[in-house]
N, C-alpha and C positions, 0 to 999 in steps of 0.2 A: 577170426580168434575164437578160440574154445572155450566154454565156459566150463567150471570145475562142476562135478556131480556132485549132489550134498543130498545125504540120506540123514533120515533121522532113524533113532533106535524105535522100533514099535511102541514100547511103552511110554516115551515121551510125544509120539505122535498121537497115541490114544487121550494122553493128558491133556494135549493142546486141541484136540478135537473137541473135548469134553467143556473145556474152559470158551472155547469160541461158540459153544453151542449156548451159551448164556447170553451171548451179544445180541440175539432177536429181540430182548426186551428193552427196548428204548424209553427214558424215562418220559412221563406223561408232560406235554407242555403246558406252561403256566395257562392258567384262564387268564382272559382279559383282565380280569376282575383283581389277580392278584398283582399285575404288571402295572395298572393303572390306577389302582385303588389309593386313596390319601383321606384319612380323617379330616372330618369337616374344621375341627378344632386345630388352628395354623401353629399352635405349640407342640401337639400330639403329630401333625403332619412332619414337622422339622424332625422329630425323635423318630418317626417310624422311617422316614426316608434314609437318616443316618444310623441308624440300629437296628431295625427291624427287617427292611425290606431286603436286604442282602441274601437273607436265607428264607424268608416268609414270601418272595416272590420267585424263586429259584427253586425248582423241584429237583436239581443235583445234590441242591443243600439237605434234603430228608427231613425239613422241617414243615408242619404244616401249613399249605399255602394259604393266604388270606384270601377269605370269601370260600374256602373248599368246607363246606358244611360237613362233609363225610369225614375228612379227615381230623377235625377240631370233633366232632362227638364223643369220642371215647377219652378226648382229654378233658372236655368239659363234665363228663360223669365223673371225673376225679374230685369236681368241686374247685371253688375260686380259690381257696387257700392252698391246695395243693399245686395249681397252677401259679399262683403267686409265689409259692415256694421253688418251684423250677426256674422261676424267670429270675429270682434273686439270687440264688444258690448255684444255678447251672442246672441241666440234667442231659444226661448223654451227650449230643453233641453240640448242645446250648452252651454259651459261655454263663458265667456267672454275671448277673445284672444284665444278660441280655446285649452287651456293648454299651448299655447306657449307664455309667457310673453316678450320674447325678439324678436318676429317675426316681421318683416317690412310688409307695405303693400303690396309691390312687392311678399314677400315671400308668404302672405297668396294667393295673386291672383295666384301665381304660382302653389302654393298646389291646390287650388279649380280647378285650369285647370286640373292639372294631375288626380286629382280623379274623375273629370266630364268627363273628356275625350274632353273637349271644350277648344280651346284657344282663349284668350280675346285679343281683337284688342287693 
């Protein structure tokens, strides 16, 4: 059986090669902390497991990973009020209320503190 010859237009070949060149950058695997970390408070642990962990323990989601102090630093620099606003109203890829429609402001701040490793005053 003879296979048909397949040829691409040179411009398409260049575009495809350019796109494939970016494939070398594999996402950073999550740290063990991001995968296994859980708040010590049982009610916060349930919320984290059902609402936060999906994105904050998955590097493909683009969210800062739990325990990744470098990723959280520029966000923390914006202050607790801004982080709380982003959690409640959504921001970029984060959905409004962070998938926790019943969470209070205090719970959001406690979850942010847990994920970032930074306590708010």
